[in-house]
C-alpha positions in Angstrom: -10.7 180.6 167.6 -10.9 181.8 164.0 -7.9 183.2 162.0 -8.5 185.2 158.9 -5.5 185.4 156.5 -6.8 187.2 153.5 -5.2 188.5 150.3 -6.5 190.5 147.3 -6.2 189.4 143.6 -2.6 190.6 143.6 -1.6 188.7 146.6 -1.5 191.7 149.0 -2.5 191.0 152.6 -5.9 192.4 153.6 -6.2 193.3 157.3 -9.1 195.7 157.2 -12.2 196.5 155.2 -13.1 199.8 153.6 -14.4 202.5 155.9 -17.9 201.7 157.3 -17.8 198.2 155.8 -18.1 195.0 157.9 -18.1 191.3 157.3 -20.1 188.6 159.2 -18.2 185.9 161.1 -19.9 182.9 162.6 -18.8 180.1 165.0 -20.6 177.0 166.2 -22.2 177.8 169.5 -21.0 175.8 172.5 -23.2 173.8 174.9 -25.1 176.0 177.3 -25.9 178.7 174.8 -29.5 179.3 173.6 -31.2 181.3 170.8 -30.9 185.0 171.3 -27.9 184.9 173.7 -25.4 187.7 173.2 -21.7 186.8 173.4 -18.8 189.3 173.3 -16.4 189.2 170.3 -12.6 189.4 171.0 -9.7 189.9 168.7 -6.0 189.3 169.4 -3.8 192.4 169.3 -0.5 190.9 168.3 1.5 194.0 169.2 0.0 194.3 172.7 -0.1 190.5 173.2 -3.6 190.8 174.5 -7.1 189.7 173.6 -9.3 192.8 173.3 -13.1 192.9 173.2 -14.7 194.5 170.2 -18.3 193.9 169.3 -20.6 191.1 170.0 -22.4 188.2 168.4 -25.9 186.7 168.7 -26.8 183.0 168.9 -28.9 182.2 165.8 -30.2 179.1 164.0 -28.2 178.7 160.8 -29.2 175.7 158.7 -30.4 173.7 161.7 -27.3 174.5 163.8 -26.9 177.0 166.6 -24.1 179.5 165.6 -22.9 182.8 167.1 -22.8 185.4 164.4 -21.4 189.0 164.5 -19.7 191.6 162.3 -16.1 192.7 162.2 -14.2 195.3 160.2 -10.6 194.0 160.4 -9.0 190.6 160.3 -6.6 188.7 162.7 -7.5 186.1 165.2 -11.1 186.4 166.4 -13.1 184.5 169.1 -16.4 184.5 170.8 -15.9 184.4 174.6 -18.4 184.8 177.4 -16.7 185.8 180.7 -17.2 183.5 183.6 -19.9 184.9 185.8 -18.5 183.5 189.1 -15.3 185.6 188.9 -14.8 189.2 190.0 -11.8 191.5 189.7 -9.9 193.6 192.3 -7.1 196.0 191.2 -4.4 197.6 193.3 -1.1 199.4 193.3 1.2 198.8 196.4 3.5 201.7 197.0 6.1 202.7 199.6 4.6 204.6 202.4 7.7 206.9 202.7 8.1 208.0 199.1 5.2 206.7 197.1 7.5 204.6 194.9 6.0 201.4 193.4 7.2 198.2 195.2 7.7 196.3 192.0 10.1 193.7 193.4 7.5 191.7 195.2 5.0 189.2 193.6 1.6 189.3 195.2 -1.1 186.6 195.7 -4.5 186.3 197.2 -5.9 183.3 199.1 -9.5 182.7 199.9 -10.7 183.1 203.5 -14.3 181.9 202.8 -13.3 179.6 199.9 -10.4 177.4 198.9 -8.2 178.8 196.3 -5.3 181.1 195.5 -4.7 183.6 192.6 -1.6 185.4 191.3 -1.7 189.0 190.3 -1.9 190.0 186.6 -1.2 193.2 184.8 -4.1 195.5 184.0 -4.5 196.7 180.5 -7.7 198.8 181.2 -7.3 200.5 184.5 -8.5 204.1 183.9 -5.1 205.3 182.6 -2.9 204.2 185.5 -0.7 201.6 184.0 0.9 200.8 187.4 -2.2 198.9 188.5 -2.3 195.1 188.7 -5.3 192.9 189.5 -6.5 189.7 191.2 -9.2 187.4 189.9 -11.3 186.3 192.9 -14.5 184.6 193.6 -17.6 186.8 193.2 -19.8 187.7 196.2 -23.3 186.5 195.6 -24.8 187.2 199.0 -24.2 190.7 200.2 -24.9 189.8 203.8 -22.2 187.0 203.6 -19.5 188.3 201.4 -16.6 186.2 200.0 -13.3 187.2 201.6 -9.6 187.1 200.7 -6.2 187.8 202.2 -3.2 189.2 200.2 0.3 187.9 200.7 3.8 187.9 199.2 6.8 185.6 199.7 10.0 186.9 201.2 13.0 184.6 202.0 10.8 181.5 201.5 8.2 182.7 204.1 4.7 184.0 203.6 4.0 187.6 204.6 0.4 189.0 204.7 -0.8 192.6 204.3 -1.8 193.9 207.7 -4.1 196.9 208.0 -2.5 199.6 210.3 -5.9 201.3 210.8 -5.1 204.5 208.9 -5.3 203.3 205.3 -1.7 202.2 205.4 -0.4 198.7 205.6 2.5 196.6 206.9 3.5 193.0 206.6 2.9 190.1 209.1 3.6 186.4 209.2 0.6 185.9 211.5 -2.4 184.9 209.5 -4.7 186.1 212.3 -3.4 189.7 211.8 -3.8 189.7 208.0 -6.2 192.3 206.5 -9.5 190.9 205.2 -10.9 192.2 202.0 -14.5 191.6 200.8 -14.7 190.6 197.1 -17.0 192.5 194.7 -20.6 191.4 194.0 -20.2 192.4 190.3 -18.4 190.5 187.5 -15.2 192.2 186.4 -12.0 192.1 184.5 -8.9 194.3 184.3 -8.1 193.2 180.7 -9.0 195.4 177.7 -12.7 195.1 177.3 -15.9 197.0 177.6 -18.5 194.4 178.4 -17.1 192.1 181.0 -17.8 194.1 184.1 -16.0 196.5 186.4 -12.7 195.8 188.2 -13.1 197.3 191.6 -10.3 198.7 193.8 -8.8 196.3 196.4 -9.4 198.9 199.1 -13.0 199.6 198.1 -14.0 199.3 201.8 -11.8 202.2 202.9 -10.5 205.1 200.8 -11.2 203.3 197.6 -8.4 204.7 195.4 -6.7 201.4 194.7 -3.4 202.6 196.2 -2.2 200.7 199.3 0.8 202.5 201.1 3.1 199.9 202.6 5.8 200.3 205.2 8.9 199.2 203.2 10.9 198.2 206.3 10.5 194.4 206.4 11.7 192.3 209.4 12.9 189.0 208.0 12.4 185.7 209.8 15.3 183.7 211.2 17.3 181.4 208.9 17.7 177.7 209.8 21.0 176.1 208.5 23.1 173.0 209.1 20.1 170.9 210.4 21.4 167.4 211.0 20.6 164.2 212.8 23.4 161.9 214.1 21.8 158.6 213.4 20.2 157.3 210.2 18.0 154.6 211.8 16.9 154.1 215.4 15.5 151.1 217.3 12.6 151.7 219.7 13.6 153.8 222.6 17.0 154.8 221.2 18.2 158.4 221.0 19.8 160.6 218.3 21.6 164.0 218.6 20.0 166.8 216.5 21.8 170.0 215.6 20.8 173.3 213.8 22.3 176.7 213.4 19.8 179.6 213.6 20.6 183.1 212.4 18.3 186.1 212.5 19.0 188.8 209.8 18.2 191.6 212.3 20.5 189.9 215.0 17.5 189.3 217.3 17.5 186.7 220.1 15.8 183.6 218.7 13.4 181.1 220.4 13.3 177.5 219.3 10.5 174.9 219.5 11.5 171.3 218.9 8.9 168.6 218.1 8.8 165.0 216.8 5.9 162.9 215.4 6.2 159.2 214.3 3.9 156.7 212.7 1.7 156.4 209.6 -1.8 158.1 209.4 -1.1 159.9 212.6 -1.2 156.6 214.6 1.5 157.1 217.3 1.6 156.2 220.9 3.1 159.5 221.9 6.2 158.1 223.6 8.6 159.9 221.2 9.9 163.2 222.5 12.6 166.0 222.1 14.8 167.2 224.9 14.7 170.2 225.4 11.3 170.9 223.8 12.1 174.6 223.6 15.3 176.7 223.8 16.5 180.3 223.1 19.8 182.1 222.5 21.6 184.6 220.4 21.5 184.8 216.6 24.1 182.6 214.9 24.4 180.0 217.7 24.3 176.2 217.0 21.5 174.7 219.0 21.3 171.0 220.0 18.6 168.6 221.1 18.1 164.9 221.6 15.4 162.9 219.9 14.1 159.8 221.7 12.4 157.2 219.5 9.0 155.7 220.5 9.0 152.7 222.8 6.8 150.6 220.5 5.8 150.9 216.9 2.5 150.5 215.1 4.3 149.2 212.0 7.6 147.3 211.4 9.2 150.6 210.2 8.0 154.1 210.9 9.4 157.5 209.9 9.6 160.2 212.5 9.4 163.8 211.5 11.6 166.1 213.6 10.4 169.7 213.2 12.1 173.0 214.3 10.3 176.3 214.6 12.6 179.3 215.0 11.1 182.7 216.0 12.6 186.2 216.5 11.6 188.7 219.2 8.9 190.2 216.9 7.2 186.8 216.4 8.4 186.1 212.8 9.3 182.5 212.4 10.8 179.9 210.0 10.3 176.1 210.0 12.5 173.2 208.9 12.3 169.4 209.4 14.2 166.1 209.0 13.0 162.5 208.8 14.4 159.6 210.7 13.4 155.9 210.2 12.7 153.8 213.3 12.7 150.0 212.9 11.1 147.6 215.3 14.1 145.4 214.7 16.8 144.8 212.1 15.9 141.1 212.1 13.3 140.2 209.4 11.8 136.8 208.7 10.3 136.5 205.2 8.3 133.4 204.5 5.4 132.2 202.3 4.5 129.7 199.6 6.0 129.5 196.1 3.4 128.6 193.5 4.5 127.0 190.2 3.3 127.9 186.7 0.4 125.4 187.1 -0.8 127.4 190.2 0.2 124.6 192.6 2.8 124.7 195.3 6.3 124.4 193.9 8.3 121.8 196.0 12.1 121.4 196.3 12.8 124.6 194.3 15.9 126.8 195.0 15.2 130.4 195.9 17.9 133.2 196.2 17.6 136.4 198.2 19.6 139.4 197.1 19.9 143.0 198.3 22.5 145.1 196.6 21.5 148.5 198.1 23.1 148.2 201.6 25.8 150.4 203.1 29.6 150.2 202.6 29.3 147.8 199.7 27.8 145.1 201.8 25.5 142.9 199.7 23.1 140.6 201.4 22.7 137.2 199.7 21.1 133.9 200.9 19.6 130.7 199.4 16.9 128.3 200.6 14.9 125.4 199.2 11.1 125.1 199.3 9.8 122.1 201.3 7.3 119.5 200.0 4.4 122.0 200.4 6.2 124.8 198.6 7.0 126.7 201.8 10.1 128.9 202.1 11.8 131.1 204.7 14.6 133.6 204.8 16.0 135.2 208.0 17.6 138.5 207.1 19.4 141.2 209.1 18.9 144.6 207.5 21.1 146.6 210.0 23.4 147.6 207.1 20.5 148.4 204.7 17.8 150.4 206.4 20.2 153.3 207.1 20.4 153.9 203.3 16.7 154.1 202.8 15.7 157.0 200.6 11.9 157.4 201.0 10.9 153.8 201.5 14.2 152.2 200.5 15.0 148.7 199.3 13.9 145.6 201.0 15.6 143.3 198.5 14.3 140.7 196.1 13.8 136.9 195.8 14.9 135.2 192.6 13.5 132.0 191.2 15.2 130.2 188.3 13.3 127.4 186.6 12.5 125.7 183.3 9.2 126.0 181.5 8.3 124.4 178.1 11.9 123.3 178.0 13.4 126.8 178.2 15.2 128.4 181.1 13.4 131.4 182.8 13.8 133.4 186.0 11.4 135.6 188.0 12.5 138.4 190.3 10.0 139.2 193.1 10.7 142.8 194.3 9.5 142.9 197.9 10.3 146.5 198.6 6.8 147.2 199.7 6.4 144.3 202.1 7.8 146.0 205.2 5.1 148.7 205.0 2.8 146.3 206.7 0.0 148.5 205.3 -3.4 147.6 203.9 -6.6 149.5 203.6 -6.9 152.3 206.3 -3.4 151.4 207.6 -4.2 148.0 208.9 -1.4 145.4 209.2 -1.4 142.8 206.4 1.8 141.2 205.3 4.2 142.1 208.1 4.0 142.1 211.9 6.4 142.3 214.9 6.5 139.2 217.1 7.3 138.9 220.8 11.1 138.6 220.4 11.2 141.8 218.2 11.6 140.0 214.9 9.6 141.4 212.0 7.7 138.6 210.3 6.5 139.1 206.7 4.2 136.6 204.9 4.8 136.9 201.2 3.5 134.3 198.7 5.3 134.1 195.4 3.3 133.3 192.2 5.0 132.3 188.9 3.1 133.3 185.8 0.3 130.8 185.0 -0.7 132.0 181.5 1.8 131.5 178.7 1.7 132.1 175.0 4.1 131.6 172.0 6.4 134.4 170.9 8.0 134.2 167.5 9.4 136.3 164.7 11.9 137.0 161.9 15.5 137.8 162.6 17.2 140.6 160.7 20.9 140.9 161.2 23.2 143.8 160.0 24.5 143.3 156.4 28.1 143.2 157.5 27.6 140.1 159.8 28.1 136.7 158.4 25.7 134.0 159.6 28.7 131.8 160.5 29.8 134.4 163.1 26.5 134.2 165.1 26.6 131.7 167.9 23.5 132.7 170.0 20.7 135.2 170.0 19.7 136.4 173.4 16.1 137.4 174.3 15.2 139.1 177.6 11.6 139.6 178.8 10.1 141.4 181.8 6.7 141.4 183.3 5.3 143.3 186.2 2.4 142.0 188.3 0.9 145.0 190.2 -1.0 142.7 192.6 1.9 140.6 193.8 4.6 143.3 193.9 6.7 141.2 191.6 8.5 141.6 188.3 9.1 138.7 185.9 12.4 138.5 184.1 13.2 135.8 181.6 16.6 135.3 180.1 16.3 132.9 177.2 19.4 132.0 175.1 18.4 131.0 171.6 20.7 128.7 169.7 20.7 130.1 166.1 23.7 128.2 164.9 21.6 126.3 162.3 19.1 129.1 161.4 19.5 132.8 161.7 16.4 133.8 159.8 13.7 133.2 162.5 13.2 132.2 166.1 10.4 130.6 168.1 7.8 129.9 168.9 9.0 130.4 172.4 6.5 130.2 175.3 6.5 133.4 177.3 4.1 134.8 180.0 0.9 136.5 178.9 0.9 140.1 180.1 2.8 143.4 179.6 5.7 141.6 177.9 8.7 143.6 176.9 11.2 141.9 174.6 14.7 143.1 174.3 17.5 141.1 172.6 21.2 140.9 171.9 23.4 138.7 169.9 26.9 137.4 170.4 29.5 137.4 167.7 32.9 135.8 168.6 32.0 136.2 172.2 31.3 139.9 171.9 27.8 141.0 172.9 25.8 143.5 170.9 22.6 144.8 172.4 19.4 146.0 170.7 15.9 146.6 172.1 12.4 146.2 170.9 9.1 145.9 172.7 5.9 144.0 172.2 2.7 143.5 174.3 1.5 139.9 174.7 -2.1 139.6 175.9 -3.2 136.4 174.5 -2.4 132.7 174.9 -2.5 132.7 171.1 0.9 134.4 171.2 2.6 137.4 169.7 5.0 138.2 166.8 8.1 140.4 167.4 10.8 140.6 164.8 14.4 141.0 166.1 17.8 141.9 164.9 18.7 144.9 162.8 16.4 147.6 164.2 17.4 150.0 161.3 15.0 148.0 159.2 12.1 150.3 158.3 8.4 149.6 158.0 5.8 151.6 156.0 3.3 153.3 158.2 0.0 155.0 157.2 -1.6 157.4 159.6 -5.2 158.5 159.0 -6.9 161.3 161.0 -10.7 161.3 161.3 -13.3 163.9 162.4 -16.2 163.4 164.7 -18.3 162.1 161.8 -15.6 159.5 161.0 -14.6 161.3 157.8 -10.9 161.6 156.9 -9.4 165.0 157.7 -7.0 166.7 155.2 -4.4 169.3 156.1 -3.9 168.1 159.7 -0.5 168.7 161.2 1.3 165.4 162.1 4.3 164.8 164.3 6.0 161.4 163.6 8.9 160.0 165.7 10.5 156.6 165.4 13.6 155.5 167.3 15.9 152.5 167.6 18.7 151.9 170.0 21.6 149.5 170.5 24.9 149.5 172.4 26.9 150.8 169.5 24.6 153.3 167.9 21.1 154.9 168.0 18.9 156.6 165.4 15.8 158.5 165.1 13.3 159.4 162.4 11.6 162.7 163.3 9.2 164.0 160.8 6.4 166.5 160.6 3.8 167.2 157.8 0.2 167.3 157.0 -2.4 164.7 156.0 -3.3 164.6 152.3 -6.7 164.9 150.6 -7.5 161.4 151.9 -6.6 162.4 155.5 -3.5 160.2 155.3 0.2 160.8 156.3 2.7 158.2 155.2 6.2 157.5 156.4 8.7 154.8 157.2 9.3 153.8 160.8 12.1 151.8 162.5 11.3 148.4 163.9 10.8 149.6 167.5 9.4 152.6 169.3 6.9 154.8 167.5 5.1 158.0 168.5 2.5 159.9 166.4 0.5 162.9 167.3 -1.9 165.2 165.4 -3.3 168.6 165.9 -6.9 169.8 165.6 -8.2 167.3 166.7 -5.4 166.7 169.2 -4.7 163.0 169.4 -1.8 160.6 169.7 -0.5 157.1 169.3 2.4 155.5 171.1 3.7 152.0 170.8 6.0 149.8 168.9 6.4 148.5 165.4 7.0 144.8 166.2 6.9 143.2 162.7 8.3 144.3 159.3 5.7 142.3 157.4 3.1 144.5 155.6 2.1 148.1 156.0 1.1 149.3 159.5 -2.0 151.4 159.9 -2.7 153.9 162.6 -6.1 155.6 162.9 -6.4 158.7 165.0 -9.8 159.9 166.3 -11.6 157.1 164.5 -15.0 156.1 166.0 -15.0 152.7 164.4 -15.4 150.1 167.1 -13.6 147.0 168.0 -14.7 144.0 170.1 -12.2 143.1 172.8 -12.6 139.7 174.3 -10.6 137.9 176.9 -10.5 136.0 180.1 -9.6 137.0 183.7 -7.8 134.5 185.9 -6.3 134.8 189.4 -2.8 134.1 190.5 -3.6 130.3 190.5 -4.9 130.3 187.0 -8.5 130.0 188.1 -11.2 132.0 186.3 -12.4 135.2 188.0 -16.1 134.6 187.7 -19.0 137.2 188.0 -16.7 140.1 189.0 -17.1 143.7 187.9 -14.3 145.4 185.9 -14.0 148.9 184.4 -12.3 149.9 181.2 -10.9 153.4 180.7 -10.3 154.9 177.2 -10.3 158.5 175.9 -11.8 159.9 179.1 -14.6 157.3 178.9 -15.3 154.3 181.1 -17.4 151.2 180.8 -18.3 148.8 183.6 -18.7 145.2 182.7 -18.9 141.7 184.3 -17.1 138.5 183.7 -19.3 135.4 183.2 -19.1 132.2 185.2 -16.0 131.2 183.2 -14.2 134.5 183.7 -14.8 135.5 180.1 -15.6 139.1 179.0 -16.5 141.0 175.9 -16.6 144.8 175.4 -16.9 147.1 172.4 -14.5 150.1 172.3 -12.8 152.3 169.8 -9.2 151.5 168.9 -6.7 153.1 171.3 -4.8 152.3 174.5 -7.3 150.8 176.9 -6.8 150.3 180.6 -8.9 147.7 182.4 -9.0 147.4 186.1 -10.9 145.4 188.6 -13.3 147.5 190.7 -12.6 145.8 194.0 -9.2 144.3 193.5 -7.1 146.9 191.7 -4.9 145.0 189.3 -4.5 147.0 186.0 -4.4 145.1 182.8 -3.2 147.2 179.8 -4.6 146.3 176.4 -3.1 148.0 173.3 -5.5 148.1 170.4 -4.4 149.1 166.9 -6.5 149.4 163.8 
């Protein structure tokens, strides 16, 4: 779009040229246009709030570049737009059959019969003088012998009602899609907006009396209302039953008919042994109806969710539906076992493991401990009878905690095993969990401690009002999520800063998406502050800790497609810090200078920068206060990213294909025989995933 904001030599606004005078306006032609193409010109009418067509432009060669050029006589927002040729327009006015009054209280929609898609109505601004007309944008008919077709509907009381043709050019409403009126779409391009060259908007009833007015019987029979739908039991075992209740009221006080159904299992795999008693029922409006659900005898998975559905219908065939979900467990006894692997990728013998689940009913927490054997094997026997009933969605299956030492520092890893009971793999096949003969659900779940570690170090900046002698410890917390193993890594490392409060580290921490938060203790009172850093190299990372109100100079540069700095670009700049006592934010906006730069101070911590025209953004963290930080937006300068992929045992992933995604682009590449890779990309957030084994690795690149 082009905005013309013109003034004369005295500073007075110019919005129009002298009578019969025009000025040429040009815009770069988009792809798909050729020399000689004619494209309509549109201007924005600010009072009407509409784009209106006025004039046209022709695609010409200007200095070796294709441009659309036309002439205008007044100035506001202008744009060249070619209407989409696969759309057509149908206009209508739905009125009461009894008094011809407009039925303005209903919102109307169309859905395709011969194509997938829905469209809402929109107000017409060029409808032959009748301002009561609205319109639909629909798919154009390209084959007269096989026209595209639509149905028109509205929503009343949460139910869909279709226009039904009464056979005399009047209409009524129906819930039955088979009784809905079918309208053929036009074979000409059209629009109901203000324009003169985008085609004709045809009447919705062009197949009948063709005046665009559809008389509708205003008396609408509403469907029954289902309330107080409840199930007596939260979780069932195979073959158990549950009482189901619902109150059904018809607004017209009609007798209601009920159909009960239940379906269990994932991917539609069910043995069909679940059922409802009775399957159907009827009675007066306002009555509470009851039924009994019987769970399936056997399950395809350790836990399945059964959908109980109720369809309530009045004596004219209008209906409402409602449903409830009930989990069915093969048993409440779960056996979780597997092998714990150490940081060297080998089985971890004689190590204590703790199981915890804090999301059970009535405040009952499950806790247990075990010790791995000489081969690293472990086993927990868990009764989840008090936990499954509280499942929301897929619920909480608990976690296994491992506390250990590495490089002389204490660490802990928490393996969230929420997903293990799914028992699902590709196409729904059983993988980690299965049900054995005695009804116990057995889950095989190997635990892998991080195998790649790198040093983390940095400076410590404490508030000015804190004396060094008051500081006893600095506390660093890290977390790491392994998508492939359903585990999160948490490390709690207590740093003794009694002798030095100016710096910490190097401390060995896992390589990966490493988040570093920290707190300090003064006279046994904890103060919490957060910062984050990404650690993707065994060479290590630097993250400064302490007083997050320390600021760092940041220079943002915006580039165009030719890699030239862009001046006068709007910038939004946000920096935040947080601790347990206070929080703060730097929230700035401005424009880039003549060098395409925007300069500001940022807190040590979270940073978000965005630009307009071109629209681009950066998000991340300022992890160090040393030196000026530089952020390039839309730069096409490239970086070489090198690294190595290893599996959960620390072994190289050789000769495997990976894909990197950045800025809507993707590059496929291969690792060599040692698992090494090298790719060239522009600086930004890059996501790399393995093609066959989806395990995302996020790489943050900054210029």
